[in-house]
N, C-alpha and C positions, 0 to 999 in steps of 0.2 A: 903705237900707243894711241888711245882715243881720248878725247876731251873728258875731263872729270865732271862736267855739268850733266845733270840728269837728263836722259833722253837725247843726248847729243852723241853722234857717232863719227864726228869729224876728227881728222888727225890733229894731234897736239902741235901748237905753234910755240907757246911759251908758258912757263909756270903751270903746266898741266891743263891749259885751256887751248881750244882751237882759236883760229884767227878772229872769228866773229866775237866769241865770248871774251877773249883777251882784250880786244879793242873796246868792248863795252865797259870792262873794268877800268881800263885806262881813262876813258872819257867820263864815266859816270860814277866810278868807285864801286860799282856793283854790276851783276849780270841783270840786264833788263828783260822784262817779259817780251815775248814775240810781238805782241801788239798790246800796248797799254790802252785801256779803255778811255775813250774820249769823254771828258767831263762836259756837262751841260749839253749832251747830245751833239757835240761837235759845233758849238756856237762860240764865237769870240768871247774871251774872258773880260774884255773891257765893258764896264757897266754901261748899259744903254745901247750897246751894239749887238745886233742880232744876225750878223753875217756868219757864213760858214767858216770853219777853221781853215787856215792855210798851214801854219807852222807855229810851234811853241805856244799853243793856246790862243793864237791871235788870227784874225782874218787878214787878208792880203794887205789892206790899207794900214792897219795897225802894225802888222809885221814889218812892213817896209819903213814905217815911222820909227819903230823900235830899233831897226838895224841901222838907222841913221841916214837913210836915203831922203827922208822928208822930216820936217820938224813935227813933233807931236802937237796935235790940235786938241783943245779942250772940247768936250761935248757941249752942244748948244745949251743943254739943260744946266750944266755945271759952270758956265761962264758968268 
């Protein structure tokens, strides 16, 4: 049996979906597109920051701050 997702020809793992699509449903509650378009042309979503994206819409500095490795710092303009 093959995955019930359109244009997917992988073997079913669970509930009619292949491993990739089933995992997406488990994590996100939906099947996610192959590549979601980057918003802002791949620029960090923090106002005033123009660095390239690393993950979750954030540049490396803001991503690591968000993940708790560093304390979040206010932008100089906003302090």
